[in-house]
ROMARBA-580248 format. One record per residue (C-alpha): residue number from 1; x, y, z. Coordinates in steps of 0.02 Angstrom, whole numbers, always signed. Layout:
<NUM; <X; Y; Z>>
...
END
This chain:
<1; <-500; +1739; -1543>>
<2; <-687; +1674; -1573>>
<3; <-791; +1547; -1492>>
<4; <-783; +1360; -1539>>
<5; <-930; +1291; -1641>>
<6; <-1087; +1256; -1541>>
<7; <-1261; +1225; -1569>>
<8; <-1384; +1366; -1522>>
<9; <-1564; +1324; -1426>>
<10; <-1685; +1452; -1388>>
<11; <-1826; +1357; -1279>>
<12; <-2007; +1435; -1244>>
<13; <-2021; +1362; -1058>>
<14; <-1908; +1327; -919>>
<15; <-1959; +1147; -941>>
<16; <-1906; +1141; -1106>>
<17; <-1737; +1220; -1065>>
<18; <-1717; +1084; -937>>
<19; <-1747; +956; -1059>>
<20; <-1615; +1023; -1180>>
<21; <-1493; +1039; -1041>>
<22; <-1516; +852; -1002>>
<23; <-1503; +802; -1186>>
<24; <-1331; +887; -1203>>
<25; <-1268; +855; -1027>>
<26; <-1177; +685; -1073>>
<27; <-1103; +764; -1231>>
<28; <-930; +787; -1171>>
<29; <-762; +722; -1261>>
<30; <-630; +806; -1164>>
<31; <-615; +960; -1294>>
<32; <-789; +1023; -1266>>
<33; <-916; +1002; -1121>>
<34; <-1103; +983; -1138>>
<35; <-1228; +1130; -1122>>
<36; <-1215; +1305; -1048>>
<37; <-1355; +1415; -1010>>
<38; <-1359; +1580; -1083>>
<39; <-1446; +1719; -979>>
<40; <-1375; +1902; -985>>
<41; <-1208; +1830; -1064>>
<42; <-1097; +1958; -972>>
<43; <-994; +1822; -891>>
<44; <-1015; +1680; -1011>>
<45; <-976; +1771; -1179>>
<46; <-803; +1833; -1130>>
<47; <-760; +1651; -1083>>
<48; <-832; +1586; -1238>>
<49; <-723; +1720; -1343>>
<50; <-565; +1660; -1249>>
<51; <-614; +1481; -1266>>
<52; <-606; +1457; -1086>>
<53; <-762; +1359; -1094>>
<54; <-811; +1260; -1255>>
<55; <-986; +1196; -1245>>
<56; <-1068; +1087; -1377>>
<57; <-1235; +1183; -1342>>
<58; <-1293; +1353; -1284>>
<59; <-1469; +1354; -1207>>
<60; <-1534; +1529; -1214>>
<61; <-1654; +1575; -1076>>
<62; <-1663; +1752; -1093>>
<63; <-1858; +1748; -1138>>
<64; <-1926; +1616; -1027>>
<65; <-2078; +1685; -943>>
<66; <-2100; +1707; -753>>
<67; <-1913; +1711; -705>>
<68; <-1898; +1902; -706>>
<69; <-1929; +2032; -547>>
<70; <-1929; +2062; -368>>
<71; <-2077; +2024; -239>>
<72; <-2093; +2026; -54>>
<73; <-2210; +1887; +7>>
<74; <-2233; +1839; +189>>
<75; <-2074; +1926; +233>>
<76; <-1983; +1832; +103>>
<77; <-1897; +1925; -45>>
<78; <-1907; +1819; -203>>
<79; <-1787; +1865; -342>>
<80; <-1820; +1793; -516>>
<81; <-1658; +1715; -598>>
<82; <-1671; +1826; -746>>
<83; <-1696; +1984; -657>>
<84; <-1566; +2111; -711>>
<85; <-1435; +2184; -597>>
<86; <-1505; +2358; -640>>
<87; <-1679; +2307; -598>>
<88; <-1616; +2274; -414>>
<89; <-1526; +2446; -412>>
<90; <-1673; +2534; -470>>
<91; <-1828; +2444; -373>>
<92; <-1950; +2558; -294>>
<93; <-2052; +2431; -198>>
<94; <-2046; +2503; -19>>
<95; <-2054; +2331; +53>>
<96; <-1890; +2285; -30>>
<97; <-1800; +2446; +36>>
<98; <-1875; +2423; +215>>
<99; <-1837; +2238; +241>>
<100; <-1683; +2211; +113>>
<101; <-1606; +2382; +85>>
<102; <-1430; +2296; +69>>
<103; <-1480; +2218; -108>>
<104; <-1523; +2380; -205>>
<105; <-1375; +2462; -112>>
<106; <-1256; +2329; -165>>
<107; <-1308; +2333; -346>>
<108; <-1205; +2484; -375>>
<109; <-1044; +2378; -349>>
<110; <-1073; +2265; -499>>
<111; <-971; +2321; -632>>
<112; <-1027; +2461; -742>>
<113; <-1212; +2515; -800>>
<114; <-1207; +2436; -967>>
<115; <-1158; +2270; -881>>
<116; <-1293; +2301; -752>>
<117; <-1425; +2327; -884>>
<118; <-1400; +2164; -971>>
<119; <-1327; +2046; -844>>
<120; <-1442; +1938; -729>>
<121; <-1446; +1905; -547>>
<122; <-1463; +1717; -566>>
<123; <-1321; +1716; -695>>
<124; <-1212; +1793; -582>>
<125; <-1265; +1666; -441>>
<126; <-1240; +1519; -553>>
<127; <-1072; +1584; -630>>
<128; <-1003; +1572; -438>>
<129; <-864; +1697; -446>>
<130; <-794; +1695; -266>>
<131; <-794; +1895; -277>>
<132; <-970; +1911; -340>>
<133; <-1065; +2027; -242>>
<134; <-1237; +1932; -258>>
<135; <-1139; +1762; -207>>
<136; <-1070; +1850; -52>>
<137; <-1249; +1917; +5>>
<138; <-1320; +1742; -36>>
<139; <-1213; +1665; +96>>
<140; <-1216; +1817; +220>>
<141; <-1409; +1805; +220>>
<142; <-1422; +1610; +207>>
<143; <-1521; +1626; +34>>
<144; <-1624; +1478; -33>>
<145; <-1584; +1445; -212>>
<146; <-1729; +1356; -311>>
<147; <-1670; +1237; -454>>
<148; <-1780; +1161; -584>>
<149; <-1730; +989; -651>>
<150; <-1819; +836; -735>>
<151; <-1893; +784; -579>>
<152; <-1964; +960; -530>>
<153; <-1892; +1089; -410>>
<154; <-1774; +1066; -261>>
<155; <-1713; +1197; -133>>
<156; <-1534; +1222; -96>>
<157; <-1445; +1327; +41>>
<158; <-1323; +1454; -15>>
<159; <-1201; +1376; +116>>
<160; <-1197; +1218; +4>>
<161; <-1232; +1290; -160>>
<162; <-1052; +1350; -202>>
<163; <-936; +1214; -210>>
<164; <-776; +1304; -274>>
<165; <-719; +1431; -411>>
<166; <-861; +1437; -536>>
<167; <-930; +1277; -467>>
<168; <-1110; +1248; -388>>
<169; <-1209; +1099; -329>>
<170; <-1328; +1118; -473>>
<171; <-1332; +961; -583>>
<172; <-1297; +976; -766>>
<173; <-1485; +963; -810>>
<174; <-1545; +1088; -677>>
<175; <-1589; +1269; -708>>
<176; <-1585; +1404; -574>>
<177; <-1756; +1488; -570>>
<178; <-1761; +1587; -409>>
<179; <-1673; +1652; -252>>
<180; <-1765; +1679; -97>>
<181; <-1705; +1790; +49>>
<182; <-1792; +1761; +213>>
<183; <-1677; +1851; +337>>
<184; <-1720; +2035; +339>>
<185; <-1541; +2136; +365>>
<186; <-1604; +2298; +402>>
<187; <-1424; +2345; +469>>
<188; <-1308; +2281; +338>>
<189; <-1174; +2344; +222>>
<190; <-1052; +2286; +93>>
<191; <-871; +2346; +67>>
<192; <-741; +2292; -72>>
<193; <-577; +2343; -144>>
<194; <-533; +2326; -329>>
<195; <-376; +2375; -427>>
<196; <-492; +2467; -545>>
<197; <-651; +2552; -501>>
<198; <-794; +2432; -539>>
<199; <-669; +2293; -584>>
<200; <-682; +2133; -493>>
<201; <-652; +2140; -309>>
<202; <-489; +2085; -244>>
<203; <-576; +2057; -76>>
<204; <-755; +2096; -19>>
<205; <-841; +2101; +151>>
<206; <-1016; +2098; +198>>
<207; <-1085; +2121; +367>>
<208; <-1255; +2122; +451>>
<209; <-1293; +2157; +631>>
<210; <-1455; +2165; +745>>
<211; <-1443; +2283; +899>>
<212; <-1543; +2260; +1060>>
<213; <-1618; +2407; +1149>>
<214; <-1450; +2453; +1242>>
<215; <-1353; +2458; +1093>>
<216; <-1264; +2288; +1116>>
<217; <-1247; +2167; +971>>
<218; <-1378; +2029; +977>>
<219; <-1344; +1958; +810>>
<220; <-1204; +1973; +682>>
<221; <-1165; +1896; +530>>
<222; <-1003; +1912; +424>>
<223; <-957; +1847; +251>>
<224; <-804; +1876; +145>>
<225; <-763; +1850; -44>>
<226; <-601; +1843; -118>>
<227; <-520; +1750; +18>>
<228; <-551; +1569; -33>>
<229; <-626; +1473; -191>>
<230; <-812; +1519; -132>>
<231; <-887; +1654; -14>>
<232; <-861; +1608; +162>>
<233; <-931; +1657; +337>>
<234; <-817; +1688; +476>>
<235; <-901; +1616; +640>>
<236; <-773; +1656; +769>>
<237; <-773; +1834; +712>>
<238; <-974; +1834; +718>>
<239; <-968; +1751; +907>>
<240; <-847; +1890; +950>>
<241; <-958; +2017; +917>>
<242; <-1107; +1950; +1015>>
<243; <-1154; +2045; +1172>>
<244; <-1023; +2178; +1131>>
<245; <-1071; +2357; +1130>>
<246; <-1072; +2402; +949>>
<247; <-932; +2523; +902>>
<248; <-753; +2542; +840>>
<249; <-663; +2434; +976>>
<250; <-785; +2281; +943>>
<251; <-778; +2302; +760>>
<252; <-583; +2310; +750>>
<253; <-576; +2166; +866>>
<254; <-695; +2059; +753>>
<255; <-611; +2106; +608>>
<256; <-436; +2053; +666>>
<257; <-521; +1878; +720>>
<258; <-584; +1862; +549>>
<259; <-423; +1884; +466>>
<260; <-330; +1768; +578>>
<261; <-451; +1627; +525>>
<262; <-422; +1653; +336>>
<263; <-302; +1559; +220>>
<264; <-322; +1663; +71>>
<265; <-234; +1630; -98>>
<266; <-92; +1714; -156>>
<267; <-94; +1777; -354>>
<268; <-39; +1924; -463>>
<269; <-148; +2047; -354>>
<270; <-56; +2010; -190>>
<271; <+7; +1888; -62>>
<272; <-104; +1783; +61>>
<273; <-55; +1921; +204>>
<274; <-108; +2060; +90>>
<275; <-280; +1983; +73>>
<276; <-292; +1960; +260>>
<277; <-252; +2145; +286>>
<278; <-380; +2188; +169>>
<279; <-506; +2077; +244>>
<280; <-481; +2141; +401>>
<281; <-497; +2325; +342>>
<282; <-652; +2286; +259>>
<283; <-739; +2182; +381>>
<284; <-715; +2338; +514>>
<285; <-786; +2454; +375>>
<286; <-930; +2362; +327>>
<287; <-968; +2338; +513>>
<288; <-952; +2529; +537>>
<289; <-1064; +2570; +388>>
<290; <-1200; +2445; +448>>
<291; <-1202; +2528; +616>>
<292; <-1220; +2698; +544>>
<293; <-1387; +2642; +451>>
<294; <-1456; +2634; +625>>
<295; <-1437; +2816; +657>>
<296; <-1364; +2911; +794>>
<297; <-1463; +2799; +932>>
<298; <-1354; +2654; +863>>
END
């Protein structure tokens, strides 16, 4: 199957792209929706070919200036929306590896090298797959998402950005231009399970902890993907870790608390109970891996 007929536009600036999105935002007749943004195309093109989406227009943003790259400024990591997955995986900036190592480490979980070489960070965020590694880490680390619209830029928190499966708080005439991470999760890890290697995760878990001088957990963050229609934090499990000595006993207890708070969907990959069991296993694994990054003293 091939895509339905659509108009194609390749703007030269982000402002021009926003104007095109706005011009086609209301062009909906039930059979086709308005405009779609084409960045890396690794998620969008398969949907087009299967006619799961039928836009009247594609706005190709691949050559827009200034929307690519990683930079650490004033303790905040800024990632341009058009940054490739592979650019994050291979980044050499020591400030990224020192303050935000979870991001280049997690890039290897994103599909296969050919997809990582073309797919974009912002495209994955805007696609809002509940199992996406980048969406999960955005929620875990309270990322800020910068959207450009007709009235200028606005900042959206990750907690409110994802509104459902493949749904975000972006307006039809807004373009995601940058993602900012201010939380520096030195001890953090991501663990996931997929039916086939590098396929979409059935369930994914990410954890970040901070230990005090005695090895007790002073801060804990846990986020899960594949257990709801968007990535979610599990605050009860996070609270269960506070003050506990980092180790298997505390991690297993928090993992059980996390699973008990979930109401995951059942699908062809398994029942709700199966996903809870996966979630519990992966939370404990992510916590162990995060602790291990602190060395023997952790």
